[in-house]
Each structure stands twice: as structure tokens, then as C-alpha cells.
N, CA, C and O atoms as a GROMACS GRO file, in nm:
protein
  456
    1MET      N    1  29.542   4.553  13.099
    1MET     CA    2  29.499   4.549  13.242
    1MET      C    3  29.362   4.499  13.265
    1MET      O    4  29.261   4.501  13.195
    2ARG      N    5  29.392   4.446  13.401
    2ARG     CA    6  29.305   4.330  13.461
    2ARG      C    7  29.148   4.417  13.491
    2ARG      O    8  29.150   4.524  13.552
    3ALA      N    9  29.000   4.347  13.434
    3ALA     CA   10  28.893   4.390  13.417
    3ALA      C   11  28.835   4.378  13.556
    3ALA      O   12  28.802   4.265  13.591
    4LYS      N   13  28.812   4.506  13.664
    4LYS     CA   14  28.812   4.473  13.808
    4LYS      C   15  28.598   4.479  13.838
    4LYS      O   16  28.516   4.524  13.758
    5LYS      N   17  28.582   4.442  13.918
    5LYS     CA   18  28.389   4.474  13.940
    5LYS      C   19  28.359   4.578  13.908
    5LYS      O   20  28.415   4.676  13.956
    6SER      N   21  28.276   4.586  13.830
    6SER     CA   22  28.185   4.710  13.781
    6SER      C   23  28.096   4.739  13.866
    6SER      O   24  28.009   4.669  13.918
    7THR      N   25  28.141   4.910  13.887
    7THR     CA   26  28.013   4.949  13.991
    7THR      C   27  27.869   4.903  13.947
    7THR      O   28  27.783   4.938  14.028
    8VAL      N   29  27.830   4.846  13.856
    8VAL     CA   30  27.705   4.798  13.829
    8VAL      C   31  27.700   4.690  13.900
    8VAL      O   32  27.629   4.689  14.001
    9ALA      N   33  27.764   4.590  13.867
    9ALA     CA   34  27.784   4.416  13.956
    9ALA      C   35  27.807   4.455  14.118
    9ALA      O   36  27.808   4.365  14.202
   10HIS      N   37  27.822   4.562  14.146
   10HIS     CA   38  27.855   4.579  14.302
   10HIS      C   39  27.697   4.619  14.335
   10HIS      O   40  27.636   4.569  14.429
   11LYS      N   41  27.637   4.719  14.240
   11LYS     CA   42  27.496   4.774  14.284
   11LYS      C   43  27.410   4.665  14.289
   11LYS      O   44  27.302   4.656  14.346
   12LYS      N   45  27.477   4.575  14.216
   12LYS     CA   46  27.353   4.476  14.173
   12LYS      C   47  27.361   4.376  14.322
   12LYS      O   48  27.261   4.360  14.391
   13HIS      N   49  27.466   4.327  14.349
   13HIS     CA   50  27.494   4.279  14.486
   13HIS      C   51  27.456   4.335  14.604
   13HIS      O   52  27.428   4.273  14.706
   14LYS      N   53  27.457   4.464  14.586
   14LYS     CA   54  27.396   4.537  14.728
   14LYS      C   55  27.248   4.524  14.744
   14LYS      O   56  27.194   4.500  14.853
   15LYS      N   57  27.180   4.540  14.626
   15LYS     CA   58  27.059   4.547  14.574
   15LYS      C   59  26.977   4.414  14.649
   15LYS      O   60  26.871   4.434  14.709
   16ILE      N   61  27.021   4.311  14.640
   16ILE     CA   62  27.003   4.137  14.621
   16ILE      C   63  27.002   4.111  14.813
   16ILE      O   64  26.931   4.048  14.891
   17LEU      N   65  27.142   4.214  14.829
   17LEU     CA   66  27.154   4.186  15.001
   17LEU      C   67  27.043   4.269  15.073
   17LEU      O   68  26.970   4.256  15.171
   18LYS      N   69  27.067   4.364  14.969
   18LYS     CA   70  26.943   4.453  15.079
   18LYS      C   71  26.825   4.381  15.130
   18LYS      O   72  26.771   4.364  15.240
   19LEU      N   73  26.802   4.334  14.975
   19LEU     CA   74  26.656   4.256  14.960
   19LEU      C   75  26.630   4.138  15.077
   19LEU      O   76  26.520   4.102  15.117
   20THR      N   77  26.769   4.085  15.123
   20THR     CA   78  26.708   3.961  15.224
   20THR      C   79  26.788   3.963  15.362
   20THR      O   80  26.828   3.873  15.436
   21LYS      N   81  26.795   4.118  15.368
   21LYS     CA   82  26.836   4.130  15.507
   21LYS      C   83  26.769   4.077  15.634
   21LYS      O   84  26.648   4.097  15.620
   22GLY      N   85  26.792   4.020  15.750
   22GLY     CA   86  26.697   3.960  15.803
   22GLY      C   87  26.671   3.807  15.753
   22GLY      O   88  26.575   3.742  15.795
   23PHE      N   89  26.750   3.763  15.674
   23PHE     CA   90  26.742   3.631  15.615
   23PHE      C   91  26.830   3.545  15.717
   23PHE      O   92  26.905   3.614  15.787
   24LYS      N   93  26.835   3.400  15.737
   24LYS     CA   94  26.902   3.383  15.845
   24LYS      C   95  27.031   3.314  15.762
   24LYS      O   96  27.010   3.280  15.646
   25ALA      N   97  27.174   3.289  15.823
   25ALA     CA   98  27.288   3.241  15.777
   25ALA      C   99  27.390   3.325  15.664
   25ALA      O  100  27.473   3.415  15.678
   26THR      N  101  27.352   3.266  15.575
   26THR     CA  102  27.459   3.303  15.506
   26THR      C  103  27.357   3.334  15.356
   26THR      O  104  27.409   3.394  15.262
   27ARG      N  105  27.201   3.285  15.347
   27ARG     CA  106  27.116   3.343  15.312
   27ARG      C  107  27.072   3.482  15.296
   27ARG      O  108  26.976   3.508  15.224
   28SER      N  109  27.156   3.600  15.380
   28SER     CA  110  27.190   3.688  15.393
   28SER      C  111  27.292   3.762  15.343
   28SER      O  112  27.277   3.874  15.294
   29ARG      N  113  27.404   3.699  15.355
   29ARG     CA  114  27.540   3.740  15.376
   29ARG      C  115  27.632   3.721  15.211
   29ARG      O  116  27.697   3.802  15.143
   30VAL      N  117  27.600   3.583  15.194
   30VAL     CA  118  27.632   3.549  15.048
   30VAL      C  119  27.570   3.536  14.926
   30VAL      O  120  27.490   3.449  14.892
   31PHE      N  121  27.625   3.655  14.843
   31PHE     CA  122  27.526   3.669  14.699
   31PHE      C  123  27.468   3.557  14.634
   31PHE      O  124  27.348   3.549  14.609
   32ARG      N  125  27.549   3.475  14.608
   32ARG     CA  126  27.483   3.355  14.560
   32ARG      C  127  27.358   3.280  14.619
   32ARG      O  128  27.262   3.243  14.551
   33MET      N  129  27.374   3.260  14.769
   33MET     CA  130  27.292   3.208  14.831
   33MET      C  131  27.189   3.321  14.840
   33MET      O  132  27.075   3.279  14.817
   34ALA      N  133  27.194   3.459  14.867
   34ALA     CA  134  27.118   3.541  14.862
   34ALA      C  135  27.038   3.584  14.742
   34ALA      O  136  26.933   3.645  14.762
   35LYS      N  137  27.065   3.567  14.662
   35LYS     CA  138  26.966   3.559  14.503
   35LYS      C  139  26.838   3.446  14.538
   35LYS      O  140  26.716   3.454  14.549
   36GLN      N  141  26.943   3.338  14.548
   36GLN     CA  142  26.832   3.226  14.559
   36GLN      C  143  26.729   3.216  14.641
   36GLN      O  144  26.621   3.157  14.632
   37ALA      N  145  26.778   3.282  14.723
   37ALA     CA  146  26.643   3.289  14.855
   37ALA      C  147  26.579   3.358  14.780
   37ALA      O  148  26.488   3.305  14.716
   38SER      N  149  26.605   3.489  14.767
   38SER     CA  150  26.522   3.639  14.713
   38SER      C  151  26.445   3.567  14.588
   38SER      O  152  26.351   3.639  14.556
   39ILE      N  153  26.449   3.506  14.546
   39ILE     CA  154  26.380   3.405  14.427
   39ILE      C  155  26.323   3.325  14.470
   39ILE      O  156  26.224   3.318  14.398
   40ARG      N  157  26.314   3.227  14.572
   40ARG     CA  158  26.253   3.190  14.626
   40ARG      C  159  26.125   3.254  14.696
   40ARG      O  160  26.008   3.216  14.695
   41ALA      N  161  26.179   3.352  14.750
   41ALA     CA  162  26.120   3.410  14.856
   41ALA      C  163  25.981   3.515  14.795
   41ALA      O  164  25.880   3.561  14.849
   42GLY      N  165  26.042   3.522  14.650
   42GLY     CA  166  25.956   3.612  14.587
   42GLY      C  167  25.822   3.485  14.552
   42GLY      O  168  25.705   3.502  14.586
   43GLN      N  169  25.873   3.365  14.478
   43GLN     CA  170  25.772   3.285  14.428
   43GLN      C  171  25.686   3.289  14.580
   43GLN      O  172  25.578   3.345  14.568
   44TYR      N  173  25.714   3.243  14.707
   44TYR     CA  174  25.635   3.233  14.810
   44TYR      C  175  25.535   3.315  14.832
   44TYR      O  176  25.420   3.289  14.867
   45SER      N  177  25.609   3.458  14.803
   45SER     CA  178  25.522   3.531  14.824
   45SER      C  179  25.346   3.572  14.680
   45SER      O  180  25.229   3.608  14.689
   46TYR      N  181  25.445   3.534  14.570
   46TYR     CA  182  25.337   3.564  14.499
   46TYR      C  183  25.218   3.444  14.480
   46TYR      O  184  25.111   3.468  14.424
   47ARG      N  185  25.263   3.282  14.549
   47ARG     CA  186  25.182   3.226  14.576
   47ARG      C  187  25.062   3.216  14.716
   47ARG      O  188  24.952   3.160  14.725
   48ASP      N  189  25.145   3.299  14.813
   48ASP     CA  190  25.098   3.326  14.953
   48ASP      C  191  24.972   3.414  14.868
   48ASP      O  192  24.858   3.367  14.871
   49ARG      N  193  24.991   3.504  14.816
   49ARG     CA  194  24.904   3.599  14.793
   49ARG      C  195  24.758   3.552  14.717
   49ARG      O  196  24.651   3.589  14.767
   50ARG      N  197  24.759   3.502  14.645
   50ARG     CA  198  24.653   3.420  14.619
   50ARG      C  199  24.602   3.303  14.740
   50ARG      O  200  24.486   3.262  14.740
   51ALA      N  201  24.677   3.268  14.813
   51ALA     CA  202  24.644   3.119  14.919
   51ALA      C  203  24.591   3.229  15.012
   51ALA      O  204  24.505   3.177  15.084
   52LYS      N  205  24.608   3.361  15.042
   52LYS     CA  206  24.559   3.457  15.135
   52LYS      C  207  24.433   3.424  15.125
   52LYS      O  208  24.371   3.358  15.209
   53LYS      N  209  24.367   3.490  14.970
   53LYS     CA  210  24.213   3.500  14.916
   53LYS      C  211  24.140   3.363  15.018
   53LYS      O  212  24.065   3.360  15.115
   54ARG      N  213  24.204   3.269  14.938
   54ARG     CA  214  24.103   3.142  14.972
   54ARG      C  215  24.085   3.091  15.125
   54ARG      O  216  23.992   3.026  15.171
   55SER      N  217  24.220   3.149  15.204
   55SER     CA  218  24.204   3.085  15.361
   55SER      C  219  24.123   3.190  15.417
   55SER      O  220  24.040   3.163  15.503
   56MET      N  221  24.144   3.334  15.366
   56MET     CA  222  24.017   3.420  15.422
   56MET      C  223  23.900   3.445  15.418
   56MET      O  224  23.828   3.502  15.500
   57ARG      N  225  23.877   3.393  15.300
   57ARG     CA  226  23.702   3.312  15.265
   57ARG      C  227  23.668   3.218  15.344
   57ARG      O  228  23.575   3.239  15.422
   58ARG      N  229  23.752   3.065  15.343
   58ARG     CA  230  23.728   3.021  15.432
   58ARG      C  231  23.691   3.015  15.573
   58ARG      O  232  23.604   2.951  15.632
   59LEU      N  233  23.820   3.136  15.628
   59LEU     CA  234  23.790   3.194  15.737
   59LEU      C  235  23.617   3.243  15.794
   59LEU      O  236  23.559   3.197  15.892
   60TRP      N  237  23.575   3.326  15.718
   60TRP     CA  238  23.472   3.390  15.706
   60TRP      C  239  23.379   3.269  15.733
   60TRP      O  240  23.340   3.246  15.848
   61ILE      N  241  23.342   3.187  15.619
   61ILE     CA  242  23.254   3.123  15.631
   61ILE      C  243  23.281   3.083  15.721
   61ILE      O  244  23.211   3.165  15.781
   62VAL      N  245  23.330   3.013  15.816
   62VAL     CA  246  23.414   2.932  15.965
   62VAL      C  247  23.281   3.003  16.013
   62VAL      O  248  23.163   2.970  15.999
   63LYS      N  249  23.349   3.128  16.083
   63LYS     CA  250  23.283   3.250  16.130
   63LYS      C  251  23.094   3.251  16.158
   63LYS      O  252  23.023   3.244  16.259
   64ILE      N  253  23.068   3.264  16.018
   64ILE     CA  254  22.904   3.287  16.002
   64ILE      C  255  22.837   3.149  16.016
   64ILE      O  256  22.717   3.139  16.042
   65ASN      N  257  22.933   3.025  15.995
   65ASN     CA  258  22.832   2.896  16.060
   65ASN      C  259  22.900   2.885  16.220
   65ASN      O  260  22.850   2.798  16.291
   66ALA      N  261  22.955   2.926  16.250
   66ALA     CA  262  22.939   2.931  16.407
   66ALA      C  263  22.847   2.977  16.456
   66ALA      O  264  22.784   2.920  16.545
   67ALA      N  265  22.809   3.142  16.388
   67ALA     CA  266  22.706   3.238  16.422
   67ALA      C  267  22.592   3.170  16.393
   67ALA      O  268  22.502   3.216  16.462
   68LEU      N  269  22.552   3.078  16.320
   68LEU     CA  270  22.449   3.056  16.272
   68LEU      C  271  22.436   2.946  16.378
   68LEU      O  272  22.335   2.950  16.449
   69MET      N  273  22.510   2.865  16.395
   69MET     CA  274  22.465   2.746  16.507
   69MET      C  275  22.339   2.738  16.589
   69MET      O  276  22.246   2.659  16.574
   70PRO      N  277  22.358   2.884  16.725
   70PRO     CA  278  22.222   2.885  16.780
   70PRO      C  279  22.139   2.880  16.695
   70PRO      O  280  22.140   2.761  16.664
   71PHE      N  281  22.047   2.942  16.619
   71PHE     CA  282  21.992   2.920  16.493
   71PHE      C  283  21.917   2.834  16.441
   71PHE      O  284  21.801   2.842  16.399
   72GLU      N  285  22.017   2.719  16.448
   72GLU     CA  286  21.998   2.599  16.383
   72GLU      C  287  21.997   2.584  16.264
   72GLU      O  288  21.984   2.469  16.222
   73ILE      N  289  22.014   2.710  16.156
   73ILE     CA  290  22.059   2.706  16.041
   73ILE      C  291  22.210   2.661  15.970
   73ILE      O  292  22.320   2.684  16.020
   74LYS      N  293  22.187   2.603  15.861
   74LYS     CA  294  22.314   2.547  15.813
   74LYS      C  295  22.362   2.711  15.709
   74LYS      O  296  22.285   2.799  15.672
   75TYR      N  297  22.476   2.705  15.694
   75TYR     CA  298  22.543   2.812  15.638
   75TYR      C  299  22.500   2.824  15.490
   75TYR      O  300  22.468   2.931  15.438
   76SER      N  301  22.503   2.671  15.409
   76SER     CA  302  22.467   2.697  15.266
   76SER      C  303  22.311   2.712  15.266
   76SER      O  304  22.259   2.782  15.180
   77ARG      N  305  22.240   2.651  15.354
   77ARG     CA  306  22.058   2.704  15.387
   77ARG      C  307  22.090   2.888  15.312
   77ARG      O  308  22.069   2.952  15.209
   78PHE      N  309  22.154   2.905  15.449
   78PHE     CA  310  22.143   3.064  15.501
   78PHE      C  311  22.212   3.129  15.350
   78PHE      O  312  22.162   3.241  15.340
   79ILE      N  313  22.271   3.115  15.276
   79ILE     CA  314  22.313   3.193  15.192
   79ILE      C  315  22.228   3.209  15.080
   79ILE      O  316  22.222   3.306  15.004
   80LYS      N  317  22.128   3.045  15.077
   80LYS     CA  318  22.024   3.092  14.977
   80LYS      C  319  21.952   3.134  14.970
   80LYS      O  320  21.902   3.172  14.864
   81ILE      N  321  21.894   3.156  15.125
   81ILE     CA  322  21.794   3.248  15.180
   81ILE      C  323  21.836   3.376  15.157
   81ILE      O  324  21.745   3.459  15.155
   82LEU      N  325  21.960   3.422  15.136
   82LEU     CA  326  21.974   3.582  15.125
   82LEU      C  327  21.987   3.586  14.958
   82LEU      O  328  21.946   3.691  14.909
   83LYS      N  329  22.030   3.504  14.879
   83LYS     CA  330  22.022   3.528  14.753
   83LYS      C  331  21.894   3.509  14.658
   83LYS      O  332  21.883   3.529  14.537
   84ASP      N  333  21.794   3.460  14.756
   84ASP     CA  334  21.637   3.440  14.753
   84ASP      C  335  21.578   3.587  14.776
   84ASP      O  336  21.510   3.657  14.701
   85LYS      N  337  21.621   3.608  14.887
   85LYS     CA  338  21.520   3.775  14.963
   85LYS      C  339  21.635   3.906  14.904
   85LYS      O  340  21.620   4.020  14.950
   86LYS      N  341  21.738   3.881  14.811
   86LYS     CA  342  21.804   3.972  14.746
   86LYS      C  343  21.895   4.032  14.840
   86LYS      O  344  21.931   4.148  14.821
   87ILE      N  345  21.937   3.967  14.941
   87ILE     CA  346  21.998   4.068  15.049
   87ILE      C  347  22.193   4.061  14.961
   87ILE      O  348  22.253   3.959  14.928
   88GLU      N  349  22.215   4.129  14.955
   88GLU     CA  350  22.359   4.141  14.863
   88GLU      C  351  22.474   4.197  14.967
   88GLU      O  352  22.516   4.312  14.969
   89LEU      N  353  22.520   4.069  15.070
   89LEU     CA  354  22.631   4.114  15.162
   89LEU      C  355  22.680   3.988  15.125
   89LEU      O  356  22.635   3.882  15.081
   90ASP      N  357  22.810   4.045  15.163
   90ASP     CA  358  22.941   3.966  15.112
   90ASP      C  359  22.969   3.872  15.238
   90ASP      O  360  22.929   3.891  15.353
   91ARG      N  361  23.044   3.772  15.193
   91ARG     CA  362  23.092   3.659  15.317
   91ARG      C  363  23.138   3.730  15.443
   91ARG      O  364  23.095   3.717  15.557
   92LYS      N  365  23.267   3.834  15.386
   92LYS     CA  366  23.318   3.936  15.448
   92LYS      C  367  23.251   4.009  15.574
   92LYS      O  368  23.289   3.999  15.690
   93VAL      N  369  23.159   4.073  15.534
   93VAL     CA  370  23.079   4.147  15.606
   93VAL      C  371  23.001   4.088  15.692
   93VAL      O  372  22.974   4.134  15.803
   94LEU      N  373  22.948   3.953  15.631
   94LEU     CA  374  22.831   3.898  15.709
   94LEU      C  375  22.888   3.812  15.843
   94LEU      O  376  22.828   3.774  15.944
   95ALA      N  377  23.051   3.793  15.794
   95ALA     CA  378  23.148   3.738  15.931
   95ALA      C  379  23.164   3.852  16.038
   95ALA      O  380  23.145   3.840  16.159
   96GLN      N  381  23.203   3.964  15.971
   96GLN     CA  382  23.173   4.068  16.095
   96GLN      C  383  23.076   4.143  16.151
   96GLN      O  384  23.074   4.218  16.249
   97LEU      N  385  22.977   4.103  16.053
   97LEU     CA  386  22.853   4.109  16.177
   97LEU      C  387  22.823   4.025  16.280
   97LEU      O  388  22.772   4.069  16.383
   98ALA      N  389  22.855   3.878  16.260
   98ALA     CA  390  22.852   3.785  16.273
   98ALA      C  391  22.956   3.803  16.440
   98ALA      O  392  22.924   3.772  16.555
   99GLU      N  393  23.057   3.852  16.399
   99GLU     CA  394  23.136   3.849  16.507
   99GLU      C  395  23.143   3.975  16.629
   99GLU      O  396  23.153   3.958  16.750
  100PHE      N  397  23.135   4.106  16.554
  100PHE     CA  398  23.119   4.214  16.585
  100PHE      C  399  22.979   4.277  16.660
  100PHE      O  400  22.964   4.310  16.777
  101TYR      N  401  22.897   4.279  16.564
  101TYR     CA  402  22.764   4.314  16.634
  101TYR      C  403  22.646   4.184  16.602
  101TYR      O  404  22.584   4.180  16.496
  102PRO      N  405  22.630   4.090  16.703
  102PRO     CA  406  22.597   3.999  16.690
  102PRO      C  407  22.422   4.065  16.685
  102PRO      O  408  22.334   3.998  16.631
  103ASP      N  409  22.395   4.190  16.744
  103ASP     CA  410  22.235   4.141  16.764
  103ASP      C  411  22.232   4.217  16.633
  103ASP      O  412  22.146   4.300  16.664
  104GLU      N  413  22.261   4.244  16.526
  104GLU     CA  414  22.261   4.315  16.400
  104GLU      C  415  22.240   4.172  16.300
  104GLU      O  416  22.154   4.169  16.213
  105PHE      N  417  22.335   4.052  16.326
  105PHE     CA  418  22.343   3.934  16.284
  105PHE      C  419  22.185   3.886  16.282
  105PHE      O  420  22.112   3.867  16.185
  106LYS      N  421  22.154   3.873  16.432
  106LYS     CA  422  22.037   3.826  16.452
  106LYS      C  423  21.926   3.881  16.382
  106LYS      O  424  21.859   3.820  16.298
  107SER      N  425  21.910   3.986  16.415
  107SER     CA  426  21.758   4.067  16.296
  107SER      C  427  21.816   4.021  16.162
  107SER      O  428  21.746   3.941  16.100
  108LEU      N  429  21.955   4.065  16.094
  108LEU     CA  430  21.976   4.025  15.974
  108LEU      C  431  21.893   3.820  15.946
  108LEU      O  432  21.829   3.789  15.845
  109ILE      N  433  21.912   3.761  16.019
  109ILE     CA  434  21.868   3.612  16.004
  109ILE      C  435  21.703   3.610  16.043
  109ILE      O  436  21.626   3.530  15.988
  110GLU      N  437  21.654   3.717  16.153
  110GLU     CA  438  21.506   3.676  16.134
  110GLU      C  439  21.423   3.713  16.030
  110GLU      O  440  21.321   3.661  15.986
  111ARG      N  441  21.523   3.873  15.979
  111ARG     CA  442  21.480   3.952  15.844
  111ARG      C  443  21.497   3.842  15.712
  111ARG      O  444  21.435   3.859  15.606
  112ALA      N  445  21.578   3.743  15.732
  112ALA     CA  446  21.596   3.627  15.625
  112ALA      C  447  21.492   3.560  15.633
  112ALA      O  448  21.413   3.591  15.543
  113GLN      N  449  21.456   3.483  15.698
  113GLN     CA  450  21.394   3.392  15.732
  113GLN      C  451  21.184   3.400  15.688
  113GLN      O  452  21.092   3.335  15.638
  114LYS      N  453  21.211   3.510  15.743
  114LYS     CA  454  21.048   3.607  15.711
  114LYS      C  455  21.021   3.545  15.570
  114LYS      O  456  20.922   3.579  15.506
   0.00000   0.00000   0.00000
């Protein structure tokens, strides 16, 4: 008797096709293409989870630097002053202060410069 597609293979195919739902063209309909697309998508997501951390840090630095411009202080000098004064605020918090609470950020700068 001829061996037919097993339930295991059918489940595997359904699992992959469910993962690629929303992809374009054959990448969401044809198992072979969908499998390749899901593998590549996984690689991109793994890589970009790490890249996101770098890009967010860069964004925080840009925001802090932009907020420091009116006070004529460079970012690197500001960070050194904070470290010397033992003010332990990370870049994320500093960027949020600069963006949403400019008055508190200004008082932090004045405190750091004393």
C-alpha cells in the first residue's frame, strides 16, 4: 500500500504556514517558500533585536546632545561631569528627562556644573 502524507507532516506544514501568514505571494502559501521565508524572518528578528539596542542608545545620545546645545555643553563633557559628581543616571533616563521634563533636566545640568 502507498504511504500517504502523515498527520505529523501535515501539522508541520500547517505550523510553518501559520508562521508566514501575512507574507507576500507564495511565501505565505507554498510550504517550501514559506519555510525559507520563516527561517530568514527568524534570522532578521534575531539580528535586529541586537541592533535595536544599539540604535536606541544612539537615539538617546542624540536627544541628550540636542538638549545640551542651548547650554553650550558637549555630550561627552556632560557625561564625564555626571560621572565625576557620581550622578548615576543612564542615557535612557537622561533622554526622557531632556524630552519630557526640560525644567528638571536644566536643574540637573546646573547641579552638575556646580
